[in-house]
A tleap script that builds the chain and sets N, CA, C and O, in Angstrom:
source leaprc.protein.ff14SB
mol = sequence {
  NMET PRO LYS SER ILE LEU ILE VAL ASP ASP
  SER PRO GLN ILE ARG LYS LEU VAL ARG THR
  TYR PHE ASP ARG GLN THR ASP PHE GLN ILE
  CYS GLY GLU ALA VAL ASP GLY LEU ASP ALA
  ILE GLU LYS ALA SER GLU LEU ASN PRO ASP
  LEU ILE ILE LEU ASP GLU SER MET PRO ARG
  MET ASP GLY LEU LYS ALA ALA ARG ILE LEU
  ARG SER MET ALA ILE TRP VAL PRO ILE ILE
  LEU PHE THR LEU HIE ALA GLU THR ILE SER
  PRO GLU ASP ALA SER ASP ALA GLY ILE ALA
  SER ILE VAL SER LYS THR GLY GLY ILE THR
  GLU LEU GLY GLU GLN VAL ASP ASN LEU LEU
  GLY TYR ALA SER GLY LYS SER ARG ALA VAL
  ARG SER ARG ALA CSER
}
set mol.1.N position { -18.797 3.640 -5.070 }
set mol.1.CA position { -18.093 3.427 -3.803 }
set mol.1.C position { -16.589 3.566 -4.047 }
set mol.1.O position { -16.057 2.962 -4.978 }
set mol.2.N position { -15.902 4.358 -3.219 }
set mol.2.CA position { -14.463 4.551 -3.436 }
set mol.2.C position { -13.667 3.271 -3.193 }
set mol.2.O position { -14.049 2.426 -2.383 }
set mol.3.N position { -12.568 3.150 -3.902 }
set mol.3.CA position { -11.653 2.027 -3.693 }
set mol.3.C position { -11.000 2.180 -2.316 }
set mol.3.O position { -10.722 3.294 -1.871 }
set mol.4.N position { -10.758 1.043 -1.647 }
set mol.4.CA position { -10.251 1.088 -0.274 }
set mol.4.C position { -8.794 0.632 -0.200 }
set mol.4.O position { -8.333 -0.194 -0.989 }
set mol.5.N position { -8.086 1.205 0.784 }
set mol.5.CA position { -6.655 0.967 0.966 }
set mol.5.C position { -6.383 0.589 2.418 }
set mol.5.O position { -6.910 1.206 3.344 }
set mol.6.N position { -5.553 -0.433 2.601 }
set mol.6.CA position { -5.051 -0.816 3.918 }
set mol.6.C position { -3.612 -0.326 4.023 }
set mol.6.O position { -2.787 -0.631 3.162 }
set mol.7.N position { -3.307 0.434 5.077 }
set mol.7.CA position { -1.956 0.944 5.330 }
set mol.7.C position { -1.285 0.043 6.359 }
set mol.7.O position { -1.846 -0.215 7.424 }
set mol.8.N position { -0.073 -0.439 6.038 }
set mol.8.CA position { 0.671 -1.297 6.960 }
set mol.8.C position { 2.058 -0.704 7.177 }
set mol.8.O position { 2.889 -0.700 6.268 }
set mol.9.N position { 2.304 -0.201 8.389 }
set mol.9.CA position { 3.604 0.374 8.731 }
set mol.9.C position { 3.722 0.386 10.239 }
set mol.9.O position { 2.745 0.667 10.932 }
set mol.10.N position { 4.908 0.086 10.763 }
set mol.10.CA position { 5.094 0.089 12.205 }
set mol.10.C position { 5.216 1.499 12.774 }
set mol.10.O position { 5.154 1.675 13.991 }
set mol.11.N position { 5.386 2.496 11.926 }
set mol.11.CA position { 5.518 3.877 12.382 }
set mol.11.C position { 4.153 4.581 12.384 }
set mol.11.O position { 3.530 4.725 11.333 }
set mol.12.N position { 3.687 5.019 13.569 }
set mol.12.CA position { 2.421 5.748 13.605 }
set mol.12.C position { 2.476 7.044 12.783 }
set mol.12.O position { 1.469 7.470 12.217 }
set mol.13.N position { 3.661 7.666 12.725 }
set mol.13.CA position { 3.803 8.908 11.965 }
set mol.13.C position { 3.620 8.649 10.459 }
set mol.13.O position { 2.967 9.434 9.771 }
set mol.14.N position { 4.187 7.570 9.959 }
set mol.14.CA position { 4.032 7.240 8.535 }
set mol.14.C position { 2.578 6.888 8.240 }
set mol.14.O position { 2.028 7.333 7.233 }
set mol.15.N position { 1.945 6.090 9.109 }
set mol.15.CA position { 0.531 5.749 8.892 }
set mol.15.C position { -0.323 7.010 8.849 }
set mol.15.O position { -1.213 7.131 8.008 }
set mol.16.N position { -0.052 7.953 9.758 }
set mol.16.CA position { -0.819 9.202 9.787 }
set mol.16.C position { -0.569 10.022 8.522 }
set mol.16.O position { -1.512 10.557 7.938 }
set mol.17.N position { 0.677 10.124 8.098 }
set mol.17.CA position { 1.011 10.860 6.881 }
set mol.17.C position { 0.278 10.283 5.668 }
set mol.17.O position { -0.314 11.022 4.881 }
set mol.18.N position { 0.322 8.959 5.526 }
set mol.18.CA position { -0.326 8.307 4.383 }
set mol.18.C position { -1.838 8.503 4.457 }
set mol.18.O position { -2.465 8.846 3.454 }
set mol.19.N position { -2.428 8.290 5.626 }
set mol.19.CA position { -3.877 8.462 5.790 }
set mol.19.C position { -4.291 9.899 5.461 }
set mol.19.O position { -5.248 10.122 4.719 }
set mol.20.N position { -3.572 10.856 6.011 }
set mol.20.CA position { -3.913 12.270 5.777 }
set mol.20.C position { -3.836 12.606 4.295 }
set mol.20.O position { -4.727 13.270 3.765 }
set mol.21.N position { -2.784 12.158 3.623 }
set mol.21.CA position { -2.647 12.427 2.187 }
set mol.21.C position { -3.838 11.851 1.412 }
set mol.21.O position { -4.470 12.563 0.631 }
set mol.22.N position { -4.145 10.577 1.623 }
set mol.22.CA position { -5.222 9.957 0.852 }
set mol.22.C position { -6.589 10.515 1.213 }
set mol.22.O position { -7.453 10.626 0.343 }
set mol.23.N position { -6.807 10.871 2.480 }
set mol.23.CA position { -8.080 11.468 2.884 }
set mol.23.C position { -8.280 12.846 2.259 }
set mol.23.O position { -9.392 13.202 1.870 }
set mol.24.N position { -7.206 13.613 2.167 }
set mol.24.CA position { -7.334 15.002 1.696 }
set mol.24.C position { -7.115 15.179 0.191 }
set mol.24.O position { -7.696 16.077 -0.418 }
set mol.25.N position { -6.287 14.332 -0.404 }
set mol.25.CA position { -5.864 14.574 -1.781 }
set mol.25.C position { -6.420 13.604 -2.821 }
set mol.25.O position { -6.216 13.805 -4.018 }
set mol.26.N position { -7.113 12.563 -2.387 }
set mol.26.CA position { -7.592 11.579 -3.361 }
set mol.26.C position { -9.039 11.190 -3.082 }
set mol.26.O position { -9.624 11.587 -2.074 }
set mol.27.N position { -9.591 10.418 -3.983 }
set mol.27.CA position { -10.942 9.884 -3.815 }
set mol.27.C position { -10.919 8.471 -3.242 }
set mol.27.O position { -11.965 7.829 -3.148 }
set mol.28.N position { -9.751 7.981 -2.861 }
set mol.28.CA position { -9.645 6.649 -2.270 }
set mol.28.C position { -9.967 6.727 -0.775 }
set mol.28.O position { -9.852 7.789 -0.162 }
set mol.29.N position { -10.372 5.595 -0.198 }
set mol.29.CA position { -10.740 5.533 1.209 }
set mol.29.C position { -9.775 4.609 1.956 }
set mol.29.O position { -9.491 3.502 1.500 }
set mol.30.N position { -9.280 5.067 3.096 }
set mol.30.CA position { -8.452 4.212 3.950 }
set mol.30.C position { -9.407 3.359 4.782 }
set mol.30.O position { -10.180 3.884 5.583 }
set mol.31.N position { -9.349 2.040 4.589 }
set mol.31.CA position { -10.271 1.152 5.300 }
set mol.31.C position { -9.698 0.659 6.617 }
set mol.31.O position { -10.434 0.157 7.466 }
set mol.32.N position { -8.371 0.801 6.798 }
set mol.32.CA position { -7.775 0.353 8.046 }
set mol.32.C position { -6.274 0.519 8.061 }
set mol.32.O position { -5.656 0.879 7.060 }
set mol.33.N position { -5.700 0.247 9.225 }
set mol.33.CA position { -4.262 0.338 9.432 }
set mol.33.C position { -3.795 -0.908 10.166 }
set mol.33.O position { -4.531 -1.480 10.970 }
set mol.34.N position { -2.568 -1.321 9.883 }
set mol.34.CA position { -1.946 -2.441 10.573 }
set mol.34.C position { -0.532 -2.035 10.960 }
set mol.34.O position { 0.082 -1.195 10.302 }
set mol.35.N position { -0.014 -2.640 12.038 }
set mol.35.CA position { 1.279 -2.221 12.587 }
set mol.35.C position { 2.444 -3.121 12.193 }
set mol.35.O position { 3.600 -2.760 12.413 }
set mol.36.N position { 2.156 -4.297 11.608 }
set mol.36.CA position { 3.215 -5.196 11.161 }
set mol.36.C position { 2.610 -6.241 10.224 }
set mol.36.O position { 1.411 -6.219 9.945 }
set mol.37.N position { 3.446 -7.148 9.746 }
set mol.37.CA position { 2.995 -8.136 8.781 }
set mol.37.C position { 1.904 -9.057 9.296 }
set mol.37.O position { 0.962 -9.370 8.568 }
set mol.38.N position { 2.019 -9.496 10.553 }
set mol.38.CA position { 0.986 -10.371 11.117 }
set mol.38.C position { -0.350 -9.646 11.208 }
set mol.38.O position { -1.395 -10.202 10.871 }
set mol.39.N position { -0.305 -8.414 11.662 }
set mol.39.CA position { -1.517 -7.598 11.742 }
set mol.39.C position { -2.096 -7.362 10.342 }
set mol.39.O position { -3.314 -7.343 10.166 }
set mol.40.N position { -1.225 -7.184 9.357 }
set mol.40.CA position { -1.668 -6.969 7.971 }
set mol.40.C position { -2.468 -8.155 7.451 }
set mol.40.O position { -3.499 -7.974 6.803 }
set mol.41.N position { -2.004 -9.351 7.726 }
set mol.41.CA position { -2.687 -10.560 7.261 }
set mol.41.C position { -4.091 -10.629 7.861 }
set mol.41.O position { -5.065 -10.912 7.164 }
set mol.42.N position { -4.175 -10.366 9.159 }
set mol.42.CA position { -5.474 -10.386 9.835 }
set mol.42.C position { -6.414 -9.308 9.277 }
set mol.42.O position { -7.573 -9.585 8.968 }
set mol.43.N position { -5.898 -8.070 9.152 }
set mol.43.CA position { -6.739 -6.965 8.689 }
set mol.43.C position { -7.142 -7.131 7.221 }
set mol.43.O position { -8.267 -6.799 6.849 }
set mol.44.N position { -6.238 -7.638 6.392 }
set mol.44.CA position { -6.572 -7.834 4.980 }
set mol.44.C position { -7.705 -8.849 4.835 }
set mol.44.O position { -8.602 -8.667 4.012 }
set mol.45.N position { -7.667 -9.907 5.627 }
set mol.45.CA position { -8.734 -10.914 5.591 }
set mol.45.C position { -10.056 -10.339 6.066 }
set mol.45.O position { -11.114 -10.659 5.526 }
set mol.46.N position { -9.989 -9.496 7.071 }
set mol.46.CA position { -11.176 -8.909 7.681 }
set mol.46.C position { -11.776 -7.784 6.838 }
set mol.46.O position { -12.996 -7.708 6.691 }
set mol.47.N position { -10.933 -6.909 6.282 }
set mol.47.CA position { -11.404 -5.680 5.629 }
set mol.47.C position { -11.558 -5.776 4.115 }
set mol.47.O position { -12.257 -4.957 3.518 }
set mol.48.N position { -10.923 -6.752 3.485 }
set mol.48.CA position { -10.970 -6.907 2.021 }
set mol.48.C position { -10.652 -5.617 1.267 }
set mol.48.O position { -11.479 -5.137 0.491 }
set mol.49.N position { -9.461 -5.051 1.487 }
set mol.49.CA position { -9.114 -3.805 0.787 }
set mol.49.C position { -8.917 -4.040 -0.706 }
set mol.49.O position { -8.719 -5.171 -1.151 }
set mol.50.N position { -8.976 -2.950 -1.472 }
set mol.50.CA position { -8.707 -3.015 -2.913 }
set mol.50.C position { -7.214 -2.910 -3.196 }
set mol.50.O position { -6.764 -3.273 -4.283 }
set mol.51.N position { -6.435 -2.412 -2.223 }
set mol.51.CA position { -4.988 -2.255 -2.376 }
set mol.51.C position { -4.370 -2.218 -0.984 }
set mol.51.O position { -4.996 -1.764 -0.026 }
set mol.52.N position { -3.121 -2.707 -0.883 }
set mol.52.CA position { -2.397 -2.680 0.384 }
set mol.52.C position { -1.088 -1.921 0.192 }
set mol.52.O position { -0.321 -2.202 -0.729 }
set mol.53.N position { -0.847 -0.954 1.075 }
set mol.53.CA position { 0.437 -0.245 1.127 }
set mol.53.C position { 1.194 -0.859 2.296 }
set mol.53.O position { 0.750 -0.781 3.442 }
set mol.54.N position { 2.348 -1.476 2.000 }
set mol.54.CA position { 3.035 -2.331 2.951 }
set mol.54.C position { 4.487 -1.893 3.126 }
set mol.54.O position { 5.230 -1.781 2.151 }
set mol.55.N position { 4.883 -1.648 4.370 }
set mol.55.CA position { 6.284 -1.362 4.682 }
set mol.55.C position { 7.068 -2.668 4.616 }
set mol.55.O position { 6.496 -3.742 4.801 }
set mol.56.N position { 8.354 -2.590 4.359 }
set mol.56.CA position { 9.194 -3.789 4.327 }
set mol.56.C position { 9.734 -4.137 5.707 }
set mol.56.O position { 9.611 -5.280 6.149 }
set mol.57.N position { 10.322 -3.177 6.383 }
set mol.57.CA position { 11.024 -3.438 7.638 }
set mol.57.C position { 10.093 -3.170 8.828 }
set mol.57.O position { 9.858 -2.024 9.211 }
set mol.58.N position { 9.567 -4.276 9.403 }
set mol.58.CA position { 8.649 -4.167 10.541 }
set mol.58.C position { 8.943 -5.287 11.533 }
set mol.58.O position { 9.479 -6.329 11.154 }
set mol.59.N position { 8.597 -5.077 12.799 }
set mol.59.CA position { 8.779 -6.148 13.782 }
set mol.59.C position { 7.807 -7.308 13.519 }
set mol.59.O position { 6.823 -7.149 12.796 }
set mol.60.N position { 8.080 -8.420 14.086 }
set mol.60.CA position { 7.295 -9.657 14.023 }
set mol.60.C position { 7.262 -10.287 12.629 }
set mol.60.O position { 7.518 -11.485 12.502 }
set mol.61.N position { 6.955 -9.521 11.584 }
set mol.61.CA position { 6.969 -10.073 10.225 }
set mol.61.C position { 7.185 -8.946 9.220 }
set mol.61.O position { 6.475 -7.941 9.244 }
set mol.62.N position { 8.174 -9.117 8.332 }
set mol.62.CA position { 8.468 -8.081 7.350 }
set mol.62.C position { 7.451 -8.093 6.203 }
set mol.62.O position { 6.628 -9.000 6.084 }
set mol.63.N position { 7.536 -7.071 5.379 }
set mol.63.CA position { 6.580 -6.898 4.300 }
set mol.63.C position { 6.621 -7.961 3.219 }
set mol.63.O position { 5.571 -8.387 2.737 }
set mol.64.N position { 7.814 -8.400 2.827 }
set mol.64.CA position { 7.896 -9.432 1.782 }
set mol.64.C position { 7.281 -10.748 2.246 }
set mol.64.O position { 6.576 -11.410 1.485 }
set mol.65.N position { 7.547 -11.122 3.487 }
set mol.65.CA position { 6.964 -12.364 4.004 }
set mol.65.C position { 5.445 -12.234 4.111 }
set mol.65.O position { 4.717 -13.165 3.766 }
set mol.66.N position { 4.971 -11.092 4.584 }
set mol.66.CA position { 3.524 -10.872 4.679 }
set mol.66.C position { 2.874 -10.937 3.298 }
set mol.66.O position { 1.797 -11.516 3.148 }
set mol.67.N position { 3.518 -10.349 2.290 }
set mol.67.CA position { 2.970 -10.376 0.922 }
set mol.67.C position { 2.865 -11.814 0.418 }
set mol.67.O position { 1.863 -12.192 -0.188 }
set mol.68.N position { 3.891 -12.606 0.667 }
set mol.68.CA position { 3.863 -14.019 0.243 }
set mol.68.C position { 2.703 -14.772 0.905 }
set mol.68.O position { 2.012 -15.563 0.262 }
set mol.69.N position { 2.507 -14.516 2.182 }
set mol.69.CA position { 1.416 -15.198 2.897 }
set mol.69.C position { 0.064 -14.719 2.378 }
set mol.69.O position { -0.847 -15.527 2.196 }
set mol.70.N position { -0.076 -13.435 2.140 }
set mol.70.CA position { -1.337 -12.921 1.582 }
set mol.70.C position { -1.658 -13.598 0.254 }
set mol.70.O position { -2.804 -13.974 0.004 }
set mol.71.N position { -0.651 -13.750 -0.591 }
set mol.71.CA position { -0.862 -14.425 -1.882 }
set mol.71.C position { -1.249 -15.891 -1.679 }
set mol.71.O position { -2.109 -16.416 -2.386 }
set mol.72.N position { -0.608 -16.544 -0.710 }
set mol.72.CA position { -0.923 -17.957 -0.459 }
set mol.72.C position { -2.347 -18.120 0.065 }
set mol.72.O position { -2.931 -19.198 -0.044 }
set mol.73.N position { -2.904 -17.054 0.633 }
set mol.73.CA position { -4.282 -17.073 1.129 }
set mol.73.C position { -5.268 -16.642 0.042 }
set mol.73.O position { -6.455 -16.460 0.313 }
set mol.74.N position { -4.775 -16.479 -1.185 }
set mol.74.CA position { -5.596 -16.062 -2.331 }
set mol.74.C position { -6.169 -14.659 -2.150 }
set mol.74.O position { -7.292 -14.380 -2.570 }
set mol.75.N position { -5.396 -13.788 -1.526 }
set mol.75.CA position { -5.760 -12.374 -1.452 }
set mol.75.C position { -5.036 -11.697 -2.608 }
set mol.75.O position { -3.845 -11.398 -2.523 }
set mol.76.N position { -5.775 -11.460 -3.693 }
set mol.76.CA position { -5.196 -10.991 -4.955 }
set mol.76.C position { -5.493 -9.523 -5.183 }
set mol.76.O position { -6.215 -9.169 -6.116 }
set mol.77.N position { -4.947 -8.674 -4.345 }
set mol.77.CA position { -5.079 -7.231 -4.533 }
set mol.77.C position { -3.690 -6.665 -4.783 }
set mol.77.O position { -2.703 -7.263 -4.357 }
set mol.78.N position { -3.589 -5.532 -5.460 }
set mol.78.CA position { -2.257 -4.934 -5.649 }
set mol.78.C position { -1.631 -4.587 -4.299 }
set mol.78.O position { -2.295 -4.085 -3.392 }
set mol.79.N position { -0.342 -4.869 -4.198 }
set mol.79.CA position { 0.419 -4.523 -2.997 }
set mol.79.C position { 1.565 -3.615 -3.420 }
set mol.79.O position { 2.344 -3.946 -4.315 }
set mol.80.N position { 1.652 -2.462 -2.758 }
set mol.80.CA position { 2.762 -1.538 -2.977 }
set mol.80.C position { 3.670 -1.625 -1.762 }
set mol.80.O position { 3.224 -1.446 -0.628 }
set mol.81.N position { 4.940 -1.898 -2.001 }
set mol.81.CA position { 5.923 -1.896 -0.931 }
set mol.81.C position { 6.439 -0.464 -0.801 }
set mol.81.O position { 7.121 0.035 -1.697 }
set mol.82.N position { 6.115 0.198 0.310 }
set mol.82.CA position { 6.491 1.584 0.573 }
set mol.82.C position { 7.555 1.543 1.660 }
set mol.82.O position { 7.243 1.334 2.833 }
set mol.83.N position { 8.821 1.743 1.267 }
set mol.83.CA position { 9.925 1.433 2.168 }
set mol.83.C position { 11.108 2.378 2.013 }
set mol.83.O position { 11.318 2.972 0.955 }
set mol.84.N position { 11.865 2.500 3.076 }
set mol.84.CA position { 13.134 3.243 3.013 }
set mol.84.C position { 14.219 2.419 2.336 }
set mol.84.O position { 15.259 2.955 1.954 }
set mol.85.N position { 13.984 1.122 2.186 }
set mol.85.CA position { 14.997 0.209 1.679 }
set mol.85.C position { 14.706 -0.271 0.263 }
set mol.85.O position { 15.040 -1.402 -0.089 }
set mol.86.N position { 14.096 0.566 -0.540 }
set mol.86.CA position { 13.677 0.171 -1.897 }
set mol.86.C position { 14.850 -0.331 -2.731 }
set mol.86.O position { 14.694 -1.273 -3.508 }
set mol.87.N position { 16.012 0.278 -2.583 }
set mol.87.CA position { 17.162 -0.088 -3.417 }
set mol.87.C position { 17.748 -1.452 -3.053 }
set mol.87.O position { 18.509 -2.022 -3.835 }
set mol.88.N position { 17.405 -1.981 -1.880 }
set mol.88.CA position { 17.951 -3.274 -1.466 }
set mol.88.C position { 17.048 -4.449 -1.849 }
set mol.88.O position { 17.415 -5.607 -1.645 }
set mol.89.N position { 15.881 -4.157 -2.398 }
set mol.89.CA position { 14.925 -5.217 -2.757 }
set mol.89.C position { 14.958 -5.423 -4.262 }
set mol.89.O position { 14.707 -4.497 -5.034 }
set mol.90.N position { 15.269 -6.634 -4.666 }
set mol.90.CA position { 15.350 -6.906 -6.099 }
set mol.90.C position { 13.944 -6.988 -6.695 }
set mol.90.O position { 13.013 -7.447 -6.032 }
set mol.91.N position { 13.791 -6.550 -7.931 }
set mol.91.CA position { 12.489 -6.668 -8.598 }
set mol.91.C position { 12.001 -8.117 -8.642 }
set mol.91.O position { 10.798 -8.369 -8.577 }
set mol.92.N position { 12.927 -9.064 -8.751 }
set mol.92.CA position { 12.547 -10.479 -8.792 }
set mol.92.C position { 11.958 -10.922 -7.451 }
set mol.92.O position { 10.934 -11.605 -7.420 }
set mol.93.N position { 12.600 -10.536 -6.342 }
set mol.93.CA position { 12.078 -10.891 -5.017 }
set mol.93.C position { 10.698 -10.268 -4.798 }
set mol.93.O position { 9.789 -10.913 -4.276 }
set mol.94.N position { 10.555 -9.008 -5.205 }
set mol.94.CA position { 9.274 -8.328 -5.052 }
set mol.94.C position { 8.193 -9.016 -5.886 }
set mol.94.O position { 7.093 -9.270 -5.395 }
set mol.95.N position { 8.502 -9.310 -7.118 }
set mol.95.CA position { 7.542 -9.977 -8.002 }
set mol.95.C position { 7.164 -11.353 -7.473 }
set mol.95.O position { 5.992 -11.731 -7.490 }
set mol.96.N position { 8.156 -12.101 -7.004 }
set mol.96.CA position { 7.889 -13.429 -6.444 }
set mol.96.C position { 6.966 -13.364 -5.228 }
set mol.96.O position { 6.209 -14.300 -4.968 }
set mol.97.N position { 7.030 -12.263 -4.490 }
set mol.97.CA position { 6.183 -12.092 -3.308 }
set mol.97.C position { 4.805 -11.546 -3.667 }
set mol.97.O position { 3.923 -11.471 -2.812 }
set mol.98.N position { 4.619 -11.165 -4.925 }
set mol.98.CA position { 3.325 -10.616 -5.335 }
set mol.98.C position { 3.222 -9.112 -5.199 }
set mol.98.O position { 2.121 -8.562 -5.181 }
set mol.99.N position { 4.365 -8.438 -5.101 }
set mol.99.CA position { 4.387 -6.982 -4.992 }
set mol.99.C position { 4.193 -6.372 -6.378 }
set mol.99.O position { 4.904 -6.726 -7.319 }
set mol.100.N position { 3.236 -5.460 -6.504 }
set mol.100.CA position { 2.963 -4.811 -7.792 }
set mol.100.C position { 3.925 -3.660 -8.062 }
set mol.100.O position { 4.247 -3.375 -9.215 }
set mol.101.N position { 4.389 -2.991 -6.990 }
set mol.101.CA position { 5.234 -1.811 -7.157 }
set mol.101.C position { 6.038 -1.578 -5.879 }
set mol.101.O position { 5.579 -1.875 -4.776 }
set mol.102.N position { 7.248 -1.040 -6.052 }
set mol.102.CA position { 8.074 -0.629 -4.915 }
set mol.102.C position { 8.223 0.883 -4.994 }
set mol.102.O position { 8.618 1.421 -6.028 }
set mol.103.N position { 7.904 1.572 -3.892 }
set mol.103.CA position { 8.034 3.026 -3.827 }
set mol.103.C position { 8.913 3.365 -2.634 }
set mol.103.O position { 8.663 2.912 -1.517 }
set mol.104.N position { 9.935 4.158 -2.878 }
set mol.104.CA position { 10.823 4.576 -1.799 }
set mol.104.C position { 10.166 5.688 -0.983 }
set mol.104.O position { 9.579 6.618 -1.534 }
set mol.105.N position { 10.274 5.573 0.319 }
set mol.105.CA position { 9.746 6.630 1.182 }
set mol.105.C position { 10.485 7.944 0.947 }
set mol.105.O position { 9.933 9.019 1.185 }
set mol.106.N position { 11.735 7.862 0.480 }
set mol.106.CA position { 12.480 9.088 0.191 }
set mol.106.C position { 11.937 9.790 -1.045 }
set mol.106.O position { 12.192 10.978 -1.239 }
set mol.107.N position { 11.200 9.081 -1.876 }
set mol.107.CA position { 10.594 9.673 -3.069 }
set mol.107.C position { 9.387 10.529 -2.761 }
set mol.107.O position { 8.947 11.312 -3.602 }
set mol.108.N position { 8.848 10.387 -1.563 }
set mol.108.CA position { 7.748 11.235 -1.141 }
set mol.108.C position { 6.376 10.610 -1.324 }
set mol.108.O position { 6.198 9.624 -2.039 }
set mol.109.N position { 5.428 11.216 -0.659 }
set mol.109.CA position { 4.057 10.729 -0.639 }
set mol.109.C position { 3.374 10.899 -1.997 }
set mol.109.O position { 2.478 10.128 -2.342 }
set mol.110.N position { 3.789 11.894 -2.759 }
set mol.110.CA position { 3.173 12.107 -4.073 }
set mol.110.C position { 3.460 10.942 -5.006 }
set mol.110.O position { 2.583 10.523 -5.762 }
set mol.111.N position { 4.680 10.414 -4.960 }
set mol.111.CA position { 5.017 9.254 -5.790 }
set mol.111.C position { 4.163 8.050 -5.394 }
set mol.111.O position { 3.709 7.296 -6.254 }
set mol.112.N position { 3.948 7.873 -4.089 }
set mol.112.CA position { 3.074 6.800 -3.629 }
set mol.112.C position { 1.663 7.000 -4.167 }
set mol.112.O position { 1.038 6.059 -4.655 }
set mol.113.N position { 1.170 8.225 -4.077 }
set mol.113.CA position { -0.166 8.528 -4.593 }
set mol.113.C position { -0.300 8.224 -6.075 }
set mol.113.O position { -1.333 7.719 -6.515 }
set mol.114.N position { 0.732 8.527 -6.846 }
set mol.114.CA position { 0.708 8.243 -8.287 }
set mol.114.C position { 0.664 6.743 -8.559 }
set mol.114.O position { -0.039 6.294 -9.464 }
set mol.115.N position { 1.412 5.967 -7.777 }
set mol.115.CA position { 1.393 4.510 -7.960 }
set mol.115.C position { 0.032 3.921 -7.596 }
set mol.115.O position { -0.472 3.040 -8.293 }
set mol.116.N position { -0.558 4.404 -6.513 }
set mol.116.CA position { -1.895 3.944 -6.134 }
set mol.116.C position { -2.884 4.293 -7.236 }
set mol.116.O position { -3.710 3.468 -7.629 }
set mol.117.N position { -2.792 5.509 -7.726 }
set mol.117.CA position { -3.684 5.943 -8.803 }
set mol.117.C position { -3.504 5.077 -10.045 }
set mol.117.O position { -4.483 4.695 -10.687 }
set mol.118.N position { -2.263 4.772 -10.380 }
set mol.118.CA position { -2.003 3.919 -11.549 }
set mol.118.C position { -2.630 2.546 -11.375 }
set mol.118.O position { -3.201 2.002 -12.321 }
set mol.119.N position { -2.533 1.982 -10.187 }
set mol.119.CA position { -3.050 0.635 -9.951 }
set mol.119.C position { -4.559 0.600 -9.750 }
set mol.119.O position { -5.236 -0.261 -10.311 }
set mol.120.N position { -5.095 1.526 -8.957 }
set mol.120.CA position { -6.532 1.517 -8.690 }
set mol.120.C position { -7.334 2.354 -9.672 }
set mol.120.O position { -8.480 2.028 -9.980 }
set mol.121.N position { -6.739 3.427 -10.163 }
set mol.121.CA position { -7.443 4.236 -11.161 }
set mol.121.C position { -7.703 3.438 -12.418 }
set mol.121.O position { -8.782 3.510 -13.005 }
set mol.122.N position { -6.694 2.668 -12.830 }
set mol.122.CA position { -6.828 1.814 -14.006 }
set mol.122.C position { -7.871 0.740 -13.759 }
set mol.122.O position { -8.698 0.458 -14.626 }
set mol.123.N position { -7.834 0.139 -12.571 }
set mol.123.CA position { -8.765 -0.945 -12.246 }
set mol.123.C position { -10.198 -0.447 -12.206 }
set mol.123.O position { -11.121 -1.200 -12.517 }
set mol.124.N position { -10.401 0.812 -11.828 }
set mol.124.CA position { -11.763 1.329 -11.728 }
set mol.124.C position { -12.207 2.026 -13.011 }
set mol.124.O position { -13.349 2.473 -13.116 }
set mol.125.N position { -11.296 2.117 -13.992 }
set mol.125.CA position { -11.649 2.771 -15.247 }
set mol.125.C position { -11.477 4.278 -15.199 }
set mol.125.O position { -11.779 4.956 -16.181 }
set mol.126.N position { -11.006 4.817 -14.097 }
set mol.126.CA position { -10.780 6.256 -13.978 }
set mol.126.C position { -9.354 6.569 -14.409 }
set mol.126.O position { -8.443 5.776 -14.175 }
set mol.127.N position { -9.165 7.702 -15.026 }
set mol.127.CA position { -7.818 8.074 -15.426 }
set mol.127.C position { -7.059 8.738 -14.291 }
set mol.127.O position { -5.843 8.571 -14.192 }
set mol.128.N position { -7.730 9.477 -13.445 }
set mol.128.CA position { -7.066 10.119 -12.312 }
set mol.128.C position { -8.010 10.139 -11.111 }
set mol.128.O position { -9.138 10.623 -11.213 }
set mol.129.N position { -7.560 9.624 -9.997 }
set mol.129.CA position { -8.352 9.670 -8.764 }
set mol.129.C position { -7.855 10.762 -7.833 }
set mol.129.O position { -8.525 11.115 -6.863 }
set mol.130.N position { -6.668 11.299 -8.134 }
set mol.130.CA position { -6.144 12.374 -7.297 }
set mol.130.C position { -6.926 13.622 -7.609 }
set mol.130.O position { -7.064 14.014 -8.768 }
set mol.131.N position { -7.440 14.246 -6.562 }
set mol.131.CA position { -8.259 15.446 -6.735 }
set mol.131.C position { -7.418 16.586 -7.282 }
set mol.131.O position { -6.261 16.760 -6.897 }
set mol.132.N position { -8.003 17.355 -8.175 }
set mol.132.CA position { -7.284 18.532 -8.667 }
set mol.132.C position { -7.356 19.601 -7.601 }
set mol.132.O position { -8.378 19.780 -6.938 }
set mol.133.N position { -6.255 20.303 -7.450 }
set mol.133.CA position { -6.180 21.364 -6.442 }
set mol.133.C position { -6.614 22.683 -7.048 }
set mol.133.O position { -6.284 22.991 -8.194 }
set mol.134.N position { -7.356 23.460 -6.272 }
set mol.134.CA position { -7.783 24.792 -6.721 }
set mol.134.C position { -6.579 25.717 -6.734 }
set mol.134.O position { -5.749 25.678 -5.826 }
set mol.135.N position { -6.485 26.543 -7.754 }
set mol.135.CA position { -5.346 27.478 -7.851 }
set mol.135.C position { -5.589 28.707 -7.045 }
set mol.135.O position { -4.742 29.599 -7.008 }
savepdb mol mol.pdb
quit
């Protein structure tokens, strides 16, 4: 069974981009989407994803606060903070919130895919979950 990912971002375009990339380029499965931190908490409890991709800057509740609450609820899955504001978040704040990795949206979707692969590929014993492309 493929490892599952919950996408959390207030931008429908970013959610679509991330979903399309993982559906087409990897063996991971997108189990759901959330539009903000509060929605993320509800969906994570309901869907039990293997990994959460979480935006930082969202209405109602930001990503760091949502990550802290998820940890307090004993939801122990890797969380990747995928944000335009990566340079403003200290590694200490991210670690304290339970964030496994910070990926800048300016770095591109491939960098996000590599981080997911590093976290879930290792956990599943696979060396690479990203599908090889035909030449």
